[in-house]
N, C-alpha and C positions, 0 to 999 in steps of 0.2 A: 967647168963653167965658163962662159965667156965674159970678158969685161964688161958688155953691155949688159949681161944680165946680173953680175953683182951690183954695178948700179942701179937697176932695175929693183932687184932686191930690198936695199938699201933704201931706196926711195920709197917703197910700198911701204915698208916697216915703220919710217919715220911717220908716214902719213896717216896709218893705224894709230900711233903714237900722239900725235897732233890733235888728231879728232877725239882721242880720250882725253887730252889735257882740256880741252875745250869744253867737254861734255858731249859730245855728238854722239853717244854711245847706245845702244840697247844691249846692257851685257854682254852676252857673245853673238847676238844676232847681226844683220847687215853686213855689208861688205862693201871693201874698195878691191877691184882689181885691175891688172896692167897686162896686155898682151908682150909677152915672152919674145925673145929673138926667135924662136922657132917658129916653122910654119903651124896655126893652129894652136898654139901653145900660152898657158895664160897663169900666171901667179894670184894665188887666192889664200887668206888666213885658213889656218886649221881650225875647225869648228869644234869648240871649247875652250880656247884660252880666251880671256879678257885682252881687249886691245891694248892695252898698257903694256901687255906680258909677249906682244907679237916680235919677234928678231927677224933679222933678214934669213937666217938659217931655218927659222921654224915654217917659214911660208913653203904652200904645197904648190907642185906644178901639176896642170892639168891638161887634158885637150878638150877641144868644143865640147864633148860631151859629158864632161865632168869624169872622165875616168883620171885616175891619178897616175901619172908620169913620174912625178920623184916626192916621195912621201915627206920631206923635212926632217927635223930634229925631233918631232915629236910621233905620238901613237895616234894622233886624231886624224880623223878623214875632212872631208869636205860637207857644207851643207848644200846637196844637190838643186833643193828649190832654189835657194839664193843663187846658185852658180847659174841656174837655168835662164833668168833673167838677164846677168851679165854677158853671158854667152850668145843671145840674142843680138842684143845691143852690139859687140865685139865683132860679130861675125854678117852683121848686116852689111847692106853697100854703104851703110856711114862709116864702118870701121874706124870706128873712136880708140884710141888706144887705152885711155884710162875712163872707167867707170867707176862711182862715186855713190853708191847707195844709202839713206838715213833715215832714221826713224823720230827724228826730234821732234818732238812733241808740239813747238809751235810751227814748224813746216806741216805737221800733220792737220793742226788745226786750219791753217789757211787753204792748204791742200781740200778741206772738208768745206769750205765755205763756197757757195754756188758762185760767188762774184770771182773766186780764185786771187792771184795775187794781181794788185793794183799796183801797177808798173810807175805811176807818175805819183806816187804817195812818198819815196825817200829816195836819197842818192843811193841807198843799197840797192835798190829794185831798179832804177834805171842803168844799172850795172850789167843787168842778166840779158838783156836783149829780150826777144818774143818767147815767152811761155807756153809750153806745150802739157796737155791734160790728159790722162787716162784714166778712165774709169775702172772701179776695183773690182777685181778679181783676182784669186788664187794662182799663184803660178804653177801649181801642180793639178790644176784642173786640166781633166783629160777630156774633156767633152766639147771642149773649144780651144783653137791655136792661141792662147793668151799674149804670148811672148811676139807671135807676129804682128797681133794687133796692136800690141804696145810698142814695137817700132814702128809702124804706120802712123800710129798716133804723134809719135815723137816729132816726126818731118824731118826732111833730109839735113836741115842746117840748124836748127834750134839745139841750143846745149843745156836745158834745163826742161826737166820732164817731172810735172807735179803729178802723183800717184794719187787718187781721189781716196781719201779716207785711210791713207797706207803711208805716204814720206814721198820722197822725190830722189831723183837719179839728175847726177850733173855730170858731164864728161867733158875731156880734154884732149889735146893732143901732147899735153905734157902735165906732170904732177901739179904743177902752178896754177895752170890754168885751170882745171879742176877743181882745185882745194879752193882757190880765190872766188870761183864761181858759187861753191857751197857757202862759203864763209858769207858773202854778199846775201846769198837765200836765205839763211838762218835770219841774218839781223835786219832783213827786209821783212819778214815774216814778224819779227818782234815788233818791229814799228809800229806794224800795220794793225797787229794786236792791239797794242797801247793806245794807237789812236783808237780804232772802233769802239773800243770798251769806254773811252772819255767823251766820245761824241754821242750826242741825244741822236741825231739823223745826219744826213749825208749833206746837208749845209752846213755844219759843224766843222769841217774841218777841208783842206783845200788839196788839190793835185796838181802837179807839172802839165801843162799842157803837150799832148801827143808829140808835135813836130820837136820840142825843147826835149823831149824824153829821148826821142831818135835821135838828135843831135849829141846829146851827152852820151849814148851808149855808143857812137861811132867814135868819139874823143876818148874814150877810157879804153877801147879795144885797138888804139893808133899809137901804143907806145908812149902813153901819155906821162907816163914816169920816167921813160928812155930806154927800159926794157920791155921783155914781153909781158902782157897781162897778168898780172898776179905774182911775178919771180919774184921782186922785192917783199913782198907781203907774205909769200911761202917761205923764204928763206928766213926771216925775222919768227914766224910762228917755230919754224925747226927749231933754232937757237935758244926761242926759249923754251921748248918742251927739251932738249939737252939740259938746259942750266937745271931745270926743274928734275931730272930723271935722276 
């Protein structure tokens, strides 16, 4: 195993455990995946472990078709339907290295609203950039090319995809970028639901004008902490997970 793969395995296992710490899990369901150093090789969780149980050694290496190349330290396989979604994103022209998919209830709720996510409602939502949407259809439906439509709906540059009545996908070139996008998305959805539940109508709350939203997004993307987007936040979350483990 190369040193690069060892680092990716550690980062991926840590990501699963951080998500578990934050409560972003659905028992053994949903996935975080990363492209491994080999051509069209990816790392994914063994389907059966809780996320807090996942270790670098237990991760499974698969190809783009979901065929297992390296079993890892357990006898579990993978969820083919779950990986089908991730493979479509990884192998598309987008070429995203990290793909994170969640079913957090607040995210599902906002994804199910006709208005979707209101980007000008909170500082969390302003950090996310333009949001893409994909109508619900199960990934195993063989009558239509669901995954091809999903990638098309994602658009070439957006990094957050809300899956109607389902959840979300966030992507990044690094674990910290994808993680912090997920964090901001979850919090943005929570703020929006709190706000809408407290308001009697749309005149009872304010939103930030679109030019300010776009300017804020550009600022936070431009290493406003001095480091890449999400790097300090990811390192802090990982330290917290390690202390609590």
